[in-house]
DRENVEXKOL-835772 format. One record per residue: residue number from 1; x, y, z of N, C-alpha, C in turn; residue in three letters. Coordinates in steps of 0.2 Angstrom, whole numbers, always signed. Each point is the difference from the previous one (the first is absolute). Layout:
REM DRENVEXKOL-835772
num n_xx n_yy n_zz ca_xx ca_yy ca_zz c_xx c_yy c_zz residuo
NUM X Y Z X Y Z X Y Z ALA
...
***
This chain:
REM DRENVEXKOL-835772
num n_xx n_yy n_zz ca_xx ca_yy ca_zz c_xx c_yy c_zz residuo
1 +10 +623 +816 +6 -1 +5 -4 -6 +5 UNK
2 +3 -6 +5 -4 +0 +4 -1 +4 +7 UNK
3 -4 +1 +1 -1 +2 +8 +5 +0 +6 UNK
4 +5 +6 +0 +2 -4 +4 +4 +9 +7 UNK
5 -1 -1 +5 +1 +6 +2 +5 +6 +0 UNK
6 -2 +5 +0 +6 +3 -4 +6 +0 +4 UNK
7 +7 +3 -4 +5 -1 +3 +4 -5 +2 UNK
8 -7 -7 +0 +4 -8 +5 +3 -4 -6 UNK
9 +4 -2 +4 +6 -4 -4 -4 -1 -9 UNK
10 -8 -6 +3 +0 -3 -2 -4 +7 -9 UNK
11 -2 +6 +2 +2 +5 -5 +3 +1 -5 UNK
12 +8 -1 +4 +5 +4 -3 +1 -8 -6 UNK
13 +0 -6 +3 +2 -6 -2 -5 +0 -6 UNK
14 -7 +3 -1 -4 +0 -6 +0 +5 -4 UNK
15 +6 +4 +1 +5 +4 -6 +2 -4 -4 UNK
16 +7 +0 +7 +2 -5 -4 +2 -5 -4 UNK
17 -7 -5 +0 -3 -3 -4 -1 +2 -7 UNK
18 -4 +4 +0 -2 +4 -7 +7 +4 -1 UNK
19 +4 -1 +1 +8 +3 +0 +2 -7 -5 UNK
20 -2 -5 +2 +2 -6 -2 -3 -5 -5 UNK
21 -8 +4 -1 -1 -2 -5 +0 +4 -6 UNK
22 +2 +5 -1 +5 +7 -5 +5 -6 -1 UNK
23 +2 -2 +3 +9 -2 -4 -4 -9 -4 UNK
24 -2 -2 +3 -4 -5 -1 -3 +3 -8 UNK
25 -5 +2 +1 -2 +1 -10 +4 +3 -2 UNK
26 +8 +3 +2 +5 +2 -5 +3 -9 +0 UNK
27 -1 -4 +1 +4 -5 -1 +5 -3 +6 UNK
28 +1 +4 +3 +5 +0 +7 -3 -4 +5 UNK
29 +5 -1 +4 -1 -6 +6 -5 +5 +7 UNK
30 -7 +0 +1 -4 +4 +4 +3 -1 +6 UNK
31 +4 +5 +0 +1 +2 +6 -1 +9 +2 UNK
32 -2 +4 +3 -1 +8 +1 +0 +0 +8 UNK
33 +4 +4 +3 +2 +6 +2 -3 +7 +2 UNK
34 -3 +3 +6 -1 +5 +3 +4 +2 +7 UNK
35 +4 +7 +0 +3 +2 +3 -4 +6 +3 UNK
36 +0 -3 +7 -4 +6 +4 +0 +3 +7 UNK
37 +1 +8 +2 +1 +2 +4 -4 +6 +3 UNK
38 -4 -1 +7 -6 +5 +3 -4 -2 -5 UNK
39 -2 -5 -3 -7 -3 -5 +1 +3 -4 UNK
40 +5 +3 -3 +1 +5 -9 +2 -7 -4 UNK
41 +0 +0 -7 +5 -5 -1 +4 +2 -4 UNK
42 +7 +1 +2 +8 +1 -4 +0 +0 -6 UNK
43 +0 -7 -1 +1 -3 -7 -2 -6 -1 UNK
44 -3 -2 -6 -4 -5 -1 +4 -6 -5 UNK
45 +3 -5 -2 +2 -3 -8 -3 -8 +0 UNK
46 +2 -2 -6 +0 -7 +1 +5 -3 -4 UNK
47 -1 -7 +0 +9 -5 -3 -3 +6 -9 UNK
48 +6 +2 +0 +4 +1 -9 +5 -1 -4 UNK
49 +2 -9 +1 +7 +2 -1 +1 +0 -9 UNK
50 -6 -4 -1 -1 -1 -6 +0 +6 -7 UNK
51 -6 +3 +3 -1 +6 -3 +3 +5 +0 UNK
52 +3 +1 +6 +5 +5 +3 +7 -2 -2 UNK
53 +1 -8 -6 +8 -1 +1 +5 +1 +6 UNK
54 -2 +0 +5 +4 +2 +6 -3 -6 +8 UNK
55 +8 -5 +0 -1 -5 +4 -2 +2 +7 UNK
56 -1 +8 +2 +0 +0 +6 -6 +5 +2 UNK
57 -4 +0 -6 -5 +3 -1 -8 -6 +4 UNK
58 +1 -1 +7 -5 -4 +3 -4 +4 +4 UNK
59 -5 -2 +1 -6 +3 +1 +2 +6 +5 UNK
60 +4 -4 +8 +3 +4 +4 +4 +7 -1 UNK
61 +7 -3 -5 +2 +8 -2 -3 +3 -3 UNK
62 -6 +0 -4 -3 +4 -5 -3 +6 +6 UNK
63 -2 -3 +5 -5 +3 +5 +6 +3 +4 UNK
64 +6 -2 +2 +4 +4 +2 +4 +8 -3 UNK
65 +1 -3 -6 +2 +7 -4 -7 +4 -2 UNK
66 -4 -3 +1 -7 +7 -3 +1 +3 +7 UNK
67 -2 -2 +7 +3 +3 +5 +3 +5 +1 UNK
68 +8 -3 +0 +4 +3 +0 +0 +7 -6 UNK
69 -2 -2 -5 -2 +5 -5 -4 +6 +5 UNK
70 -5 -1 +0 -6 +4 +5 +4 +5 +6 UNK
71 +3 -6 +2 +1 +2 +7 +12 +6 -2 UNK
72 +0 -3 -3 +6 +4 -4 +5 -3 +8 UNK
73 -1 -4 +0 +7 -2 +4 +1 -8 +1 UNK
74 +5 -5 -2 +2 -5 +0 -2 -4 +5 UNK
75 -2 +3 +7 -2 -1 +6 -10 -2 +2 UNK
76 -1 -6 +2 -8 +1 -1 +0 +4 +9 UNK
77 -6 +2 +1 -1 +3 +7 -1 -5 +3 UNK
78 +4 +1 +8 -2 -6 +5 -5 -5 +2 UNK
79 -6 +2 -1 -7 -5 -1 -3 -2 -6 UNK
80 +7 +0 -7 -5 -1 -5 +1 -11 -3 UNK
81 -7 -1 +1 -3 -5 +0 +1 -1 -8 UNK
82 +2 -7 -2 -2 -5 -8 -3 -4 +2 UNK
83 -7 +1 -4 -4 -8 -3 +3 -2 -5 UNK
84 +2 -8 +0 +0 -2 -8 +0 -8 -1 UNK
85 -5 -1 -6 -2 -7 +3 +4 -4 +0 UNK
86 +4 +1 -3 +6 -9 +0 +6 +2 +7 UNK
87 +1 -5 +3 +5 +3 +3 +7 +4 -4 UNK
88 +2 +3 +4 +10 +3 -4 +3 -6 -1 UNK
89 +3 +2 -8 +8 -2 +0 +3 +3 +3 UNK
90 +8 -2 -1 +5 +0 +3 +4 +7 -2 UNK
91 -3 +3 -5 +3 +7 -5 -4 +4 +4 UNK
92 -8 +0 +2 -6 +2 +1 +1 +2 +8 UNK
93 +3 -6 +3 +2 +4 +8 +5 +1 +1 UNK
94 +5 +0 -4 +6 +6 +1 +0 +5 -3 UNK
95 -6 +3 -4 -4 +6 -1 -4 +3 +6 UNK
96 -5 -2 +2 -1 -2 +5 +3 +3 +7 UNK
97 +5 -2 +0 +6 +2 +7 +1 +6 -1 UNK
98 +5 -1 -7 +2 +9 -3 -7 +4 +0 UNK
99 -4 +0 -2 -5 +3 -1 -3 +5 +8 UNK
100 +1 -7 +4 -1 +2 +8 -9 -1 +1 UNK
101 -1 -2 -3 -9 -6 +5 -1 -3 +5 UNK
102 -2 +6 +1 -4 -5 +7 -6 -5 +0 UNK
103 -3 -1 -5 -3 -6 +2 +0 -2 -7 UNK
104 -1 -9 +1 -4 -2 -7 -3 -6 +1 UNK
105 -9 +2 -2 -2 -2 -2 -1 -7 -6 UNK
106 -2 -7 +1 +3 -2 -7 -7 -6 +1 UNK
107 -1 -1 -8 -6 -4 +4 +1 -10 -4 UNK
108 +4 -1 -4 +3 -6 -2 +4 -1 +2 UNK
109 +4 -6 +7 +7 -4 -2 -1 +0 -8 UNK
110 +9 +0 -3 +5 -2 -6 +6 -5 +4 UNK
111 -2 -8 +1 +3 -2 +0 +5 -3 -3 UNK
112 +2 +1 -6 +6 +0 -4 +4 +9 +2 UNK
113 -2 +4 -1 +5 +5 -1 -3 +5 +8 UNK
114 -5 -2 +3 +0 +7 +4 +5 +0 +6 UNK
115 +1 +7 +5 +5 +1 +1 -3 +4 +8 UNK
116 -6 +0 +1 +2 +1 +9 -5 -7 +4 UNK
117 -3 -5 -6 -3 -3 +6 -1 -8 -5 UNK
118 +6 +2 -5 -3 -8 -3 +7 -2 -3 UNK
119 +2 +0 -4 +9 -3 -2 +6 +2 +5 UNK
120 +0 +7 -1 +3 +5 +5 -3 +2 +6 UNK
121 +4 +0 +2 -5 +6 +7 +6 +4 +3 UNK
122 +3 +7 -8 +2 +5 +1 +4 +3 +5 UNK
123 -7 +3 +3 -1 +5 +8 +2 -5 +5 UNK
124 +2 -5 +0 +1 -3 +7 +9 -2 +0 UNK
125 +3 +0 -6 +7 +1 +0 +2 +5 +4 UNK
126 +1 +2 +3 +1 +6 +3 +6 +3 -2 UNK
127 +0 +1 -7 +3 +4 -6 +0 +8 +1 UNK
128 -7 +2 -1 -4 +5 -2 +0 +6 +6 UNK
129 +2 +5 -3 +0 +8 +5 -7 +1 +0 UNK
130 -7 -3 -3 -4 +0 +1 -6 -3 -3 UNK
131 -2 -2 +8 -6 -6 -1 -8 +4 -2 UNK
132 -2 -4 -5 -9 +2 +3 -6 -7 +2 UNK
133 -4 +4 +0 -5 -6 +4 -4 -3 -3 UNK
134 +0 -7 -1 -3 -6 -8 -8 +0 +4 UNK
135 -4 +0 -6 -6 -3 +2 -3 -4 -3 UNK
136 -1 -5 -2 -3 -8 -8 -6 +0 +3 UNK
137 -2 -3 -4 -8 -3 -1 -4 +6 -3 UNK
138 +1 +6 -2 -7 +4 -1 -3 +1 -7 UNK
139 -8 -4 +1 -3 -1 -6 +5 -4 -4 UNK
140 +2 -7 +4 +6 -6 -3 -4 -4 -4 UNK
141 -5 -2 +0 -4 -5 -3 -2 +6 -7 UNK
142 -5 +3 -1 +1 +6 -6 +6 +3 -5 UNK
143 +7 +0 +2 +4 +1 +0 +5 -10 -4 UNK
144 -3 +0 +3 +2 -6 -2 -1 -3 -7 UNK
145 -7 -1 +2 -4 -3 -5 +2 +3 -7 UNK
146 +3 +9 -1 -2 +5 -6 +12 -3 -3 UNK
147 +1 -2 +4 +5 -3 -2 -1 -8 -3 UNK
148 -3 -5 +1 -2 -5 +0 -2 +1 -8 UNK
149 -4 +4 +2 -6 +0 -5 +6 +2 -8 UNK
150 +3 +6 +2 +4 +2 -4 +6 -7 -2 UNK
151 +2 -2 +4 +4 -7 -5 -1 -4 -2 UNK
152 -7 +0 +3 -4 -7 -2 -1 +1 -9 UNK
153 -3 +6 +2 +0 +4 -10 +5 -1 -3 UNK
154 +8 +2 +3 +4 -2 -6 +2 -5 -1 UNK
155 +0 -5 +3 +2 -9 +0 -6 +0 -5 UNK
156 -7 +4 +0 -1 -4 -7 +0 +5 -7 UNK
157 +6 +5 +0 -1 +3 -4 +4 +0 -3 UNK
158 +4 -5 +3 +9 -2 -3 -2 -8 -2 UNK
159 -7 -4 +3 -1 -5 -2 -3 +0 -6 UNK
160 -4 +5 +0 -4 +0 -10 +6 +4 -6 UNK
161 +3 +5 +7 +8 +0 -8 +3 -7 -1 UNK
162 +4 -4 +4 +2 -6 -4 -5 -6 -2 UNK
163 -6 +1 +2 -5 -2 -4 +0 +3 -10 UNK
164 -3 +8 +3 +2 +2 -10 +3 -4 -2 UNK
165 +9 +5 +3 +7 -4 -2 +1 -7 -4 UNK
166 -4 -3 +4 -1 -8 -2 -3 +0 -4 UNK
167 -6 +3 -1 -4 -1 -8 +3 +5 -7 UNK
168 +3 +3 +2 +4 +3 -5 +7 -2 -3 UNK
169 +0 -3 +4 +8 -5 -2 -2 -7 -5 UNK
170 -9 -3 +4 -3 -6 -5 +0 +4 -4 UNK
171 -1 +5 -4 -2 +1 -5 +4 +0 -9 UNK
***
């Protein structure tokens, strides 16, 4: 692990990055999340919708579920911070609102599905009874590269699969 000041945003994001690497190793989109309160990990998670056969098994949801089980409460402590390698989607923002997270720190923006600062700015609508602080760009380059590498590999796999199918079809 890179050397970061203990308990800095970069320190926690590095742990989220490591969770994302677990997702990638399982052929899941590499997104990782860590929930923290008072410099203690409440929950961690990585994307697992394919392996869990659950479309809601995003990294953020996994971390929230683990934290709530650990706390035996459906609400998070008032100082809970989520570190996540990719900007949360609409579903995850909803879960973060309902769980009462205090702050979300994310690395890479998600232009198509991001729901905090990109495609939708849900917290700016004024419809929600809970707001949380948002910080973007923490370890952005590292986490963006991880995602880019994953999708590049996936495209190569698909091209190779098509090539193999074409070869088999010509036999």
